[in-house]
Phi, psi and omega in degrees: 000133184284157185252166176242125185235138176263129175252113182247123176258127182221060183254010181296154183261345178081016180303313181288339178283335180072018189263339185083355180242139176304136194298333181293344179258004173291141186265137176225122181054044171084005177214154183287155180309313184298330177288320175307313181299310182298325182295332181290318179284327176303313187279345184279124185297338182275347180274125183260326184213158177227137175236140181233134170257127191220150174307134187306320180288351178252004183298314182295323178298314183294323180296321177298317182293321177300320177290315185297323186260008170058050175267095193273344182280349183288115181270331183198145172239121189246156175301142170287178180240192181297323180234172176303317183290320170308315181295317180297317179297322178297315179295319179294322182294319176296321180296319186294341179290334184242352187234172178244168188299332181264018167284148183262131174248137179249108180272122188218146181288137174300338184250030166245081188271010184245023174296144181259156175302320180301318175300320177302315177300317183298317184286330177292317183291327178291319177300316179298325182271325187240350182085002180194164177200120175242118183289127179225161173231138172306147176275128187259341179265168183275121180285141174229152177249126177214106183288335180253352178079014184250314182229160177276122182262330180202152175232081183295161188298126180300330186294342184271355185247144181227154172254121179284139181234214176214155013281153170246125196233141186207170167286137183311312182299324180294310185290324180290320176296320176299317176303313186291323172303307184294324178295333182269356179277169184291323179281333183069223178275008184304125177077003178263121184254343181199176184295327176301311176301319178302312182293321179292327173307325182268005178081013183277142174283143180232122186280141179269128167244126187284126180262209179218154185293344176287351181277068189277155171256124187276097184242325181242166176307321177303319179299318181301316180300318180299316184296317179298322180293323181290327175298313176305317180294317177295321177299321179293319176305309183297323182293326184255009180063037180253163169223168189298328177292324188278332186304308178304325179290322179293322183290337180288336188281000000 
């Protein structure tokens, strides 16, 4: 029986946050952001194992946090690389030592702590049906094209545009093979910002799974404020026994 594995990359420096501490280790409600993220995969019954790529100097710290917060599914924490894709490759290689090619991997940012269990279910199902899954949301603002950043050169139809998020999911054998082909090419990871870009560089089709706008990436101080507010919102839901589907109906009464 195939397994479902979370690949978490947590190698950010926190430069845009301006904190001096890698953003994944900033505490919100008594625990670091990376732990908020890991707990979602830890608690999901379909996830079998977790592998994390982390900045080398923070590996021992992360191991202590994993033990402290009882994240039992973490099988390995590996050093990150020079780029995010290098970090993901390191985690995939570690994963491949214990897993097989038809296991499903969910590649996720360590600083996207608002992923829902339903989205995890959806991307796993998409990989089983389509061989891939990239979480996306429709673009709500008007896209513009400006090659020099001075004037608007084009305003393409908004309906054609989506914003890619995470998780981005594939069969382990497929994504690992793609990484190795790219790494052996002349350009390497040049211009590749995520797993979707990597697969498209090789001419592979990638299926879209619609996510939600709440699946934010905590990168700036503004994102941190939003995340704190979302935690308070969830706590209110839990306290009153509400869920997102019930709230609109209750408000109508």
